[in-house]
DRENBA-898737 format. One line per 4 residues: number of its first residue (from 1); for each residue x, y, z of C-alpha. Coordinates in steps of 0.25 Angstrom, whole numbers, padded with zeros to 4 digits, m for minus. Layout:
NUM = X Y Z  ... $
// end
This chain:
1 = 0070 0127 m0005  0082 0132 0007  0094 0128 0002  0102 0121 m0011 $
5 = 0111 0108 m0006  0120 0098 m0013  0112 0084 m0011  0124 0077 m0015 $
9 = 0132 0083 m0004  0122 0082 0007  0121 0070 0012  0118 0055 0010 $
13 = 0102 0052 0010  0098 0039 0017  0097 0027 0009  0083 0025 0015 $
17 = 0072 0031 0007  0061 0040 0017  0050 0031 0020  0037 0038 0022 $
21 = 0029 0024 0022  0029 0026 0038  0025 0040 0037  0013 0039 0029 $
25 = m0001 0043 0034  m0013 0033 0038  m0018 0026 0026  m0033 0035 0027 $
29 = m0024 0048 0027  m0017 0043 0016  m0028 0042 0007  m0032 0056 0011 $
33 = m0020 0061 0007  m0022 0052 m0007  m0034 0060 m0011  m0027 0073 m0011 $
37 = m0017 0081 m0019  m0003 0077 m0015  m0001 0092 m0014  m0011 0094 m0006 $
41 = m0006 0082 0003  0008 0090 0004  0003 0103 0006  m0006 0096 0017 $
45 = 0007 0089 0022  0013 0105 0022  0002 0109 0030  0002 0099 0039 $
49 = 0017 0100 0043  0016 0114 0045  0004 0114 0055  0012 0103 0064 $
53 = 0007 0090 0059  0020 0085 0054  0014 0070 0054  0002 0075 0044 $
57 = 0012 0082 0036  0022 0069 0036  0011 0059 0032  0007 0067 0020 $
61 = 0022 0069 0014  0023 0055 0017  0010 0051 0011  0015 0059 m0002 $
65 = 0031 0054 m0003  0023 0039 m0002  0013 0042 m0013  0024 0044 m0022 $
69 = 0026 0060 m0021  0041 0062 m0022  0040 0078 m0022  0052 0081 m0013 $
73 = 0043 0092 m0005  0036 0080 0000  0050 0073 0007  0055 0087 0011 $
77 = 0042 0090 0018  0042 0078 0024  0057 0080 0029  0052 0094 0035 $
81 = 0040 0089 0041  0048 0078 0049  0059 0089 0054  0047 0095 0059 $
85 = 0042 0083 0067  0056 0082 0072  0060 0069 0065  0074 0074 0058 $
89 = 0078 0060 0054  0066 0057 0046  0067 0070 0040  0082 0068 0037 $
93 = 0077 0056 0030  0066 0063 0021  0077 0074 0018  0087 0063 0014 $
97 = 0076 0057 0004  0072 0069 m0002  0086 0073 m0004  0089 0059 m0012 $
101 = 0075 0060 m0020  0076 0078 m0024  0090 0076 m0028  0088 0090 m0036 $
105 = 0076 0096 m0029  0075 0107 m0020  0070 0098 m0009  0083 0091 m0007 $
109 = 0091 0105 m0005  0081 0108 0007  0082 0094 0013  0096 0094 0013 $
113 = 0096 0105 0022  0084 0101 0031  0093 0089 0032  0101 0097 0038 $
117 = 0092 0103 0049  0087 0089 0054  0102 0085 0055  0105 0096 0065 $
121 = 0091 0092 0071  0097 0078 0075  0109 0084 0080  0118 0080 0069 $
125 = 0124 0094 0068  0138 0091 0060  0127 0083 0048  0119 0095 0048 $
129 = 0130 0105 0047  0137 0096 0035  0123 0098 0029  0123 0112 0028 $
133 = 0137 0113 0025  0133 0108 0012  0122 0118 0008  0129 0128 m0002 $
137 = 0127 0141 0000  0131 0148 m0012  0118 0154 m0017  0110 0153 m0005 $
141 = 0104 0167 0000  0096 0172 0010  0087 0161 0019  0095 0151 0014 $
145 = 0109 0154 0016  0106 0160 0029  0099 0146 0032  0110 0136 0030 $
149 = 0120 0146 0036  0113 0145 0049  0111 0131 0047  0127 0131 0046 $
153 = 0129 0139 0057  0119 0129 0066  0126 0118 0062  0140 0123 0066 $
157 = 0136 0127 0078  0131 0114 0083  0143 0106 0077  0153 0115 0086 $
161 = 0157 0125 0076  0150 0135 0084  0157 0149 0081  0156 0146 0065 $
165 = 0142 0143 0067  0138 0154 0075  0144 0163 0065  0136 0158 0055 $
169 = 0123 0157 0061  0125 0171 0067  0129 0176 0052  0117 0169 0046 $
173 = 0108 0175 0057  0113 0189 0054  0111 0188 0039  0097 0181 0039 $
177 = 0091 0191 0049  0076 0194 0045  0075 0181 0037  0066 0169 0036 $
181 = 0074 0159 0041  0071 0161 0057  0070 0147 0060  0085 0144 0056 $
185 = 0088 0157 0063  0083 0153 0076  0090 0140 0075  0104 0147 0073 $
189 = 0101 0157 0086  0097 0144 0093  0107 0137 0089  0117 0148 0095 $
193 = 0110 0150 0106  0112 0136 0110  0125 0135 0106  0127 0147 0116 $
197 = 0120 0140 0127  0128 0126 0126  0140 0135 0129  0137 0134 0144 $
201 = 0143 0121 0144  0157 0129 0141  0157 0135 0156  0155 0127 0166 $
205 = 0150 0133 0180  0162 0130 0190  0174 0135 0194  0176 0148 0204 $
209 = 0164 0158 0205  0170 0168 0196  0170 0158 0186  0156 0153 0187 $
213 = 0153 0167 0186  0156 0170 0174  0154 0155 0169  0138 0161 0173 $
217 = 0139 0173 0166  0144 0167 0154  0132 0157 0154  0124 0169 0156 $
221 = 0128 0176 0144  0127 0164 0136  0113 0161 0140  0110 0176 0137 $
225 = 0116 0176 0123  0108 0163 0121  0093 0170 0126  0098 0182 0115 $
229 = 0099 0172 0105  0086 0165 0109  0080 0179 0108  0083 0179 0093 $
233 = 0077 0165 0092  0064 0170 0098  0064 0182 0088  0064 0172 0077 $
237 = 0053 0165 0082  0057 0151 0079  0052 0144 0090  0058 0130 0087 $
241 = 0072 0138 0091  0066 0148 0103  0062 0136 0110  0074 0129 0109 $
245 = 0082 0141 0113  0073 0142 0125  0076 0127 0126  0091 0130 0127 $
249 = 0090 0142 0135  0083 0134 0147  0093 0123 0145  0104 0135 0147 $
253 = 0098 0139 0159  0096 0128 0165  0109 0120 0163  0116 0134 0167 $
257 = 0107 0131 0181  0113 0117 0181  0125 0119 0180  0124 0134 0191 $
261 = 0119 0125 0202  0130 0115 0203  0143 0124 0200  0152 0122 0210 $
265 = 0154 0132 0220  0165 0142 0220  0177 0137 0228  0180 0144 0241 $
269 = 0166 0143 0245  0163 0139 0259  0150 0131 0262  0141 0143 0264 $
273 = 0145 0150 0253  0143 0138 0244  0128 0137 0248  0126 0151 0245 $
277 = 0133 0149 0231  0124 0137 0228  0112 0144 0234  0115 0158 0224 $
281 = 0116 0147 0213  0104 0142 0216  0098 0156 0214  0104 0157 0201 $
285 = 0101 0143 0196  0085 0146 0198  0086 0159 0189  0091 0149 0180 $
289 = 0082 0139 0181  0071 0150 0179  0077 0154 0167  0077 0141 0161 $
293 = 0063 0139 0164  0060 0151 0158  0066 0148 0144  0059 0134 0144 $
297 = 0046 0140 0147  0047 0152 0136  0051 0139 0127  0037 0133 0131 $
301 = 0030 0147 0128  0036 0148 0114  0033 0134 0112  0018 0138 0117 $
305 = 0019 0150 0106  0022 0142 0096  0016 0129 0098  0028 0121 0097 $
309 = 0027 0107 0101  0042 0101 0102  0053 0093 0108  0060 0109 0114 $
313 = 0044 0111 0119  0046 0097 0126  0059 0101 0132  0057 0115 0136 $
317 = 0044 0110 0144  0051 0099 0150  0063 0108 0155  0054 0119 0161 $
321 = 0046 0107 0169  0059 0102 0174  0064 0115 0179  0052 0114 0189 $
325 = 0051 0130 0190 $
// end
């Protein structure tokens, strides 16, 4: 198991018990499960989840639970299955129920940590950070320690404590080089990349030509640094964060294009000079559109290579098509 948490301090679980009745399989399939050993049904559920059949996994876990199987692993794995399905509120309910029941067992520790992951996915960053801060790090070593350090750093960045979060992330990334926590490492690198690209809003393209040129250089450096971050994510071979990174990169190019083409012309230009200025901006804007298209296209190639189907892939396809190139 991953972490040791203090249950009493974690949160207040929902008073409503996790109801598996709506999740049960058709009666005929339930009869098939009844003819099997519960351990076989559990293993089948695990295999289904690993193969991407989340619904099949959930039906089996729910059936075991409805038959009175109170093994903590059943409810825990159901929560994980719902995470895989992107239904994070339901996953939270499963983890809350597990923590309520498994007061001293090993699963409630992991369930508490995974609650933080779900809260992040729901955009409830303050709650996620509070959850992670309750994780005692005394006695943790190696991957367990680096995982919680990265999680806290990510939550710090997302809650506006960017400097503190970035320092924590970079330290943990340095310490965890070559470890097996590539998913969390990739998530942390994506967080740094995304935060860097969001800084574009702090450099409006307006004012004198000299100021505009300065801002364009700053944007170019930001995007270049973000691409370097993304290259590190790619080396970790974690498709979820590669795809999100390419989506953010494409969005950054598109946003810069949109701001560039509406940027006010420098003062003291006559009508002919303004027309020439606009023509140059249009030419540069086309290059940015092409770069955005290429980022989205690379994302679709990665999705095809890894066989990923997700909302991010849908967004990549829609945005690429919307460019009309």
